LOVEX-54968 format. One line per 5 residues: number of its first residue (from 1); their letters; for each residue x, y, z of C-alpha. Coordinates in pm, 1 decimal, padded with zeros to 6 digits. Layout:
NUM> A> X,Y,Z | ... .
***
This chain:
1> XXXXX> -00850.0,01773.7,00107.7 | -00797.5,01942.7,00490.0 | -00715.3,02296.2,00495.4 | -00580.3,02367.4,00869.1 | -00815.7,02105.5,01009.6 .
6> XXXXX> -01132.1,02187.4,00786.4 | -01249.1,01971.7,00526.9 | -01276.1,02227.8,00228.0 | -01321.6,02050.4,-00072.3 | -01469.2,01720.6,-00232.3 .
11> XXXXX> -01171.5,01425.3,-00234.3 | -01032.5,01402.6,-00630.8 | -00846.7,01106.0,-00713.5 | -00573.1,01323.4,-00979.3 | -00443.0,01534.7,-00672.7 .
16> XXXXX> -00136.7,01730.7,-00835.2 | -00015.4,01752.2,-01167.7 | 00337.5,01918.8,-01327.3 | 00361.4,02159.7,-01595.8 | 00368.5,01844.3,-01820.4 .
21> XXXXX> 00051.8,01689.2,-01661.7 | 00223.2,01440.3,-01441.6 | 00055.9,01323.4,-01140.5 | 00226.0,01442.7,-00833.5 | 00190.0,01205.8,-00511.0 .
26> XXXXX> 00153.0,01386.8,-00172.1 | 00420.9,01339.7,00060.8 | 00386.0,01218.2,00385.5 | 00402.5,01407.5,00701.8 | 00380.5,01177.8,01014.9 .
31> XXXXX> 00744.5,01007.3,01068.4 | 00811.0,00880.2,01361.8 | 00867.3,00497.6,01449.8 | 00815.0,00236.6,01707.9 | 01156.0,00081.3,01846.7 .
36> XXXXX> 01218.9,-00158.2,02081.7 | 01327.2,00070.6,02358.4 | 01129.3,00379.2,02273.2 | 01435.4,00591.6,02166.5 | 01370.9,00799.0,01825.1 .
41> XXXXX> 01418.7,00629.7,01478.3 | 01543.0,00772.3,01205.7 | 01302.8,01041.1,01167.3 | 01053.1,01195.9,01374.9 | 01073.1,01208.1,01767.3 .
46> XXXXX> 01084.6,00895.9,02060.1 | 00841.7,00786.5,02326.4 | 00704.2,00515.0,02067.5 | 00780.4,00164.3,02295.6 | 00740.8,-00140.3,02115.9 .
51> XXXXX> 00466.8,-00319.5,02305.2 | 00148.7,-00583.8,02262.4 | -00166.7,-00418.0,02189.7 | -00050.6,-00017.0,02221.8 | -00072.8,00004.8,01824.2 .
56> XXXXX> -00369.6,00019.5,01548.1 | -00295.2,00060.3,01182.6 | -00598.3,00180.1,00993.9 | -00569.9,00073.8,00615.5 | -00759.3,-00005.8,00298.6 .
61> XXXXX> -00719.3,-00359.3,00094.5 | -00804.9,-00115.0,-00225.5 | -00468.3,00058.0,-00105.5 | -00110.9,-00109.1,-00236.4 | 00080.9,00121.1,00024.5 .
66> XXXXX> -00133.7,00029.1,00292.5 | -00126.8,-00388.7,00171.2 | 00232.2,-00326.2,00210.7 | 00201.9,-00307.1,00637.0 | -00067.0,-00558.4,00630.8 .
71> XXXXX> 00176.9,-00799.3,00495.5 | 00440.8,-00744.7,00674.8 | 00247.6,-00752.6,01022.2 | 00103.3,-01130.2,00889.2 | 00460.9,-01220.0,00781.0 .
76> XXXXX> 00660.9,-01119.8,01101.0 | 00345.9,-01265.5,01315.3 | 00211.9,-00944.5,01456.2 | -00111.7,-01012.9,01456.8 | -00194.0,-01014.3,01813.8 .
81> XXXXX> 00086.4,-00735.3,01845.8 | -00113.9,-00442.4,01613.1 | -00444.2,-00410.0,01573.2 | -00612.7,-00363.7,01235.1 | -00938.1,-00139.6,01117.7 .
86> XXXXX> -01012.9,-00157.2,00769.7 | -01180.5,00118.9,00573.6 | -01464.6,00141.0,00326.0 | -01325.2,00095.0,-00025.1 | -01514.6,00325.0,-00216.3 .
91> XXXXX> -01386.0,00661.4,-00200.5 | -01658.5,00951.2,-00070.9 | -01662.1,01326.2,-00121.7 | -01490.1,01308.5,00226.9 | -01246.7,01054.6,00098.2 .
96> XXXXX> -01190.6,00716.6,00349.8 | -01466.8,00663.5,00504.2 | -01574.4,00365.4,00816.6 | -01932.2,00367.0,00633.6 | -01979.5,-00029.8,00664.2 .
101> XXXXX> -01904.5,-00281.4,00359.2 | -01831.8,-00601.4,00349.5 | -01488.9,-00682.3,00507.4 | -01487.3,-00302.2,00648.1 | -01500.8,-00180.7,01008.1 .
106> XXXXX> -01612.2,00070.1,01219.4 | -01359.6,00320.1,01410.0 | -01295.1,00129.2,01723.1 | -01130.2,00454.6,01875.6 | -01346.9,00735.0,01786.9 .
111> XXXXX> -01634.2,00617.4,01656.7 | -01543.3,00857.0,01365.3 | -01716.8,00835.6,00998.5 | -01408.6,01000.9,00774.7 | -01011.4,00892.5,00813.5 .
116> XXXXX> -00958.7,01270.9,00751.5 | -01111.2,01259.0,01146.2 | -00808.7,01077.1,01257.3 | -00583.1,01347.6,01087.7 | -00719.3,01637.0,01294.2 .
121> XXXXX> -00726.8,01435.6,01621.5 | -00318.2,01381.9,01549.3 | -00307.1,01757.4,01458.4 | -00564.2,01999.5,01469.4 | -00458.5,02238.9,01187.9 .
126> XXXXX> -00338.7,01953.6,00917.0 | -00334.1,02067.1,00571.3 | -00337.4,01749.2,00313.0 | -00511.2,01444.5,00203.2 | -00593.2,01186.0,00472.3 .
131> XXXXX> -00409.3,00903.1,00319.2 | -00376.2,00533.6,00467.6 | -00182.9,00324.2,00609.0 | -00204.2,00530.3,00931.6 | -00010.4,00380.7,01230.3 .
136> XXXXX> -00177.6,00524.6,01581.4 | -00062.7,00500.5,01930.0 | -00330.7,00432.2,02129.4 | -00178.4,00468.5,02468.1 | -00057.6,00800.8,02393.0 .
141> XXXXX> -00347.2,00886.4,02167.4 | -00130.2,01027.7,01847.3 | 00007.0,00915.4,01507.8 | 00288.9,00771.2,01513.3 | 00347.8,00719.9,01053.4 .
146> XXXXX> 00194.2,00742.6,00773.3 | 00438.5,00662.7,00536.1 | 00399.2,00312.9,00427.8 | 00804.0,00265.0,00368.9 | 00866.6,00337.6,00751.7 .
151> XXXXX> 00596.6,00148.9,00906.2 | 00744.3,-00169.2,00644.8 | 01071.7,-00139.0,00781.1 | 00969.9,-00090.9,01154.6 | 00772.8,-00375.4,01172.4 .
156> XXXXX> 01081.2,-00564.2,01074.4 | 01261.7,-00504.9,01371.1 | 01089.4,-00297.9,01617.5 | 00878.9,-00614.4,01799.0 | 01157.0,-00900.9,01734.0 .
161> XXXXX> 01276.3,-00893.5,02096.2 | 00878.0,-00953.6,02209.3 | 00846.6,-01216.5,01813.2 | 01139.2,-01344.1,01720.6 | 01076.0,-01450.4,01316.3 .
166> XXXXX> 01297.1,-01591.7,01076.3 | 01194.5,-01331.6,00807.8 | 01426.1,-01034.1,00788.4 | 01268.6,-00786.0,00521.8 | 01543.1,-00586.0,00523.5 .
171> XXXXX> 01888.9,-00772.2,00588.8 | 02189.2,-00588.5,00658.7 | 02405.2,-00798.5,00384.3 | 02153.9,-00679.5,00116.1 | 02069.0,-00347.1,00210.0 .
176> XXXXX> 02246.9,-00139.4,-00039.3 | 02110.4,-00343.1,-00294.6 | 01729.4,-00315.2,-00155.7 | 01801.0,00051.1,-00129.8 | 01916.7,00073.1,-00505.1 .
181> XXXXX> 01604.5,-00135.3,-00638.8 | 01318.8,-00007.3,-00396.8 | 01294.6,00333.3,-00534.1 | 01312.5,00276.6,-00897.2 | 01063.7,00019.6,-00870.7 .
186> XXXXX> 00835.1,00286.9,-00705.1 | 00921.3,00550.3,-00911.4 | 00870.0,00315.8,-01283.2 | 00635.8,00056.7,-01143.4 | 00427.0,00108.3,-00796.5 .
191> XXXXX> 00376.5,00477.2,-00882.6 | 00437.5,00450.5,-01261.9 | 00055.1,00245.5,-01282.5 | -00079.0,00560.9,-01092.2 | 00100.6,00829.4,-01337.5 .
196> XXXXX> -00007.8,00678.0,-01613.6 | -00368.1,00645.5,-01513.5 | -00439.5,00992.9,-01365.2 | -00212.3,01162.3,-01627.5 | -00352.7,01460.0,-01760.3 .
201> XXXXX> -00181.4,01437.5,-02110.0 | -00109.8,01224.1,-02374.1 | 00266.1,01274.8,-02374.2 | 00332.1,01200.4,-01966.3 | 00060.4,00862.7,-02023.1 .
206> XXXXX> 00326.9,00749.7,-02321.0 | 00605.9,00822.2,-02075.2 | 00489.8,00633.9,-01784.0 | 00327.4,00370.8,-01955.9 | 00627.6,00301.6,-02104.9 .
211> XXXXX> 00821.1,00307.1,-01819.0 | 00582.2,00047.6,-01655.3 | 00656.9,-00238.8,-01894.1 | 01038.6,-00144.5,-01891.9 | 01027.0,-00229.4,-01539.9 .
216> XXXXX> 00823.8,-00516.9,-01576.5 | 01041.4,-00623.8,-01844.8 | 01352.2,-00573.7,-01604.9 | 01207.5,-00773.1,-01309.1 | 01051.5,-01068.8,-01550.1 .
221> XXXXX> 01462.7,-01139.0,-01665.9 | 01588.7,-01059.4,-01331.2 | 01409.2,-01355.9,-01190.2 | 01489.1,-01617.2,-01474.2 | 01609.3,-01883.8,-01229.2 .
226> XXXXX> 01548.2,-01683.3,-00890.0 | 01318.1,-01730.7,-00614.1 | 01299.3,-01339.6,-00556.8 | 01442.3,-01035.1,-00609.2 | 01726.1,-00948.7,-00359.3 .
231> XXXXX> 01955.3,-01248.7,-00237.6 | 01707.7,-01503.4,-00364.3 | 01513.5,-01476.0,-00054.9 | 01170.5,-01279.1,00041.6 | 01301.1,-00909.7,00174.8 .
236> XXXXX> 01073.7,-00572.2,00129.3 | 01142.0,-00548.5,-00234.1 | 00909.8,-00804.4,-00283.1 | 00659.3,-00722.2,-00082.9 | 00669.7,-00372.7,-00212.7 .
241> XXXXX> 00674.6,-00547.2,-00583.1 | 00393.5,-00812.0,-00524.3 | 00114.0,-00524.5,-00436.1 | 00111.8,-00426.9,-00760.2 | 00161.2,-00711.6,-00936.2 .
246> XXXXX> -00179.8,-00858.2,-00752.7 | -00339.9,-00541.9,-00869.1 | -00246.2,-00511.5,-01218.7 | -00434.7,-00738.3,-01442.5 | -00792.9,-00682.2,-01197.9 .
251> XXXXX> -00748.5,-00263.3,-01202.4 | -00431.6,-00115.5,-01365.1 | -00431.6,-00328.1,-01717.6 | -00817.2,-00173.9,-01796.6 | -00870.6,00131.2,-01557.5 .
256> XXXXX> -00518.9,00301.7,-01601.1 | -00491.3,00196.0,-01957.8 | -00153.7,-00028.7,-01877.9 | -00235.5,-00268.5,-02111.8 | 00064.8,-00340.9,-02347.7 .
261> XXXXX> 00078.6,-00657.4,-02173.8 | -00050.6,-00857.5,-01792.7 | 00086.8,-01026.5,-01538.1 | -00057.5,-01333.6,-01717.9 | 00163.0,-01250.9,-01994.3 .
266> XXXXX> 00461.7,-01278.6,-01835.2 | 00604.9,-01639.0,-01719.1 | 00848.3,-01544.4,-01453.3 | 00627.1,-01276.8,-01292.5 | 00355.5,-01486.7,-01287.2 .
271> XXXXX> 00471.7,-01737.0,-01104.5 | 00696.1,-01494.6,-00863.3 | 00329.5,-01330.3,-00775.3 | 00176.1,-01738.8,-00706.9 | 00464.3,-01776.4,-00480.4 .
276> XXXXX> 00411.0,-01477.2,-00253.7 | 00083.2,-01550.3,-00237.1 | 00121.5,-01878.9,-00113.4 | 00313.8,-01769.0,00189.8 | 00159.4,-01771.8,00549.3 .
281> XXXXX> -00095.0,-01519.7,00580.8 | -00085.1,-01315.5,00278.6 | -00383.6,-01434.5,00120.2 | -00575.6,-01225.1,00432.4 | -00414.3,-00933.3,00284.1 .
286> XXXXX> -00568.9,-00968.0,-00053.1 | -00924.9,-00875.3,-00080.5 | -01018.3,-00866.4,-00473.2 | -01381.7,-00748.4,-00389.3 | -01246.4,-00396.6,-00185.9 .
291> XXXXX> -00975.6,-00376.9,-00474.3 | -01196.7,-00362.9,-00776.9 | -01492.0,-00166.8,-00630.2 | -01229.5,00079.4,-00479.0 | -01069.9,00141.7,-00766.1 .
296> XXXXX> -01356.2,00155.6,-01074.6 | -01537.8,00349.6,-00799.9 | -01306.9,00656.3,-00892.2 | -01541.2,00863.8,-01105.7 | -01298.2,01052.6,-01236.7 .
301> XXXXX> -01172.7,00724.9,-01441.1 | -01521.5,00566.4,-01432.8 | -01779.7,00768.8,-01428.0 | -02089.5,00498.7,-01408.3 | -01898.2,00316.5,-01166.0 .
306> XXXXX> -01923.0,-00050.5,-01360.9 | -01754.9,-00308.9,-01181.7 | -01602.0,-00569.1,-01421.6 | -01646.6,-00939.6,-01347.8 | -01307.4,-01028.7,-01386.0 .
311> XXXXX> -01049.2,-01152.2,-01458.2 | -01101.4,-01501.5,-01394.3 | -00736.5,-01635.5,-01413.3 | -00679.6,-01415.2,-01100.9 | -01008.6,-01502.3,-00957.5 .
316> XXXXX> -00938.3,-01884.3,-00997.8 | -00576.3,-01794.7,-00819.6 | -00748.4,-01627.8,-00541.8 | -00939.2,-01927.2,-00533.6 | -00680.0,-02198.1,-00549.9 .
321> XXX> -00470.4,-02056.7,-00281.8 | -00758.7,-01992.4,-00047.5 | -00846.6,-02353.5,-00072.3 .
***
């Protein structure tokens, strides 16, 4: 990680743990917002006006948080407005890198070797982990935001006057329901699988895995007779849920030991996952080779680096959608 702008130690998947061995995720630190007129958003400072070709999104296909932003970019038709750079899926001792791998990119702005070099360009004394996504302002040459929840929401509205859309990921009439459901899904499922996979005690593992399947069971029931989770229309809650579901059977079920059930064992969740996958552009945000290569390269969890060949039902699903 970086300490006052200097790389000091090898990257570790485990991050921090509390007194009971529970996984503790780093909090995002760059929280400016792109807005239609460049005024300040809910956090940070102003000066980031929505303009075509001004911003670049650094992502990893392996990362569900980054994939939230990729999905919003596609669903909102922002392909020609927000450029994308994809990092190598395999973590190095210095974190995310731009070493070439099929489907990844060089850094077109600074020819960086590692993502942490982007962070020190934004803040020469930055301390912390260099995470994705990163939203970069190419006009002012500075980082806008590295919090996926913020980026998801700003993509929903900031460019609406330039790229009108019928998709509204955070509709006002469902805001309170979305705001109630999102934190629970995040804590128990999105981050819950990581709490199960990266825990350092049996007690906290059992706590986390129980919560993961409690939430999956709840969502399965909630989807009975429904297409989507809130208002029976696509919202950001579906985006946030989908990115975990599509990775679950391929990575979390085995590597993270969340193996009580597969998503394939849930009728409603399976149909829901496929429904979202078939929305225009979403399949382009899912790269299962990057996902499995990336997760199974985590040495703390898979020291030999053996990459599984399945699961076949996920391969078959992706193949059917892409064709």
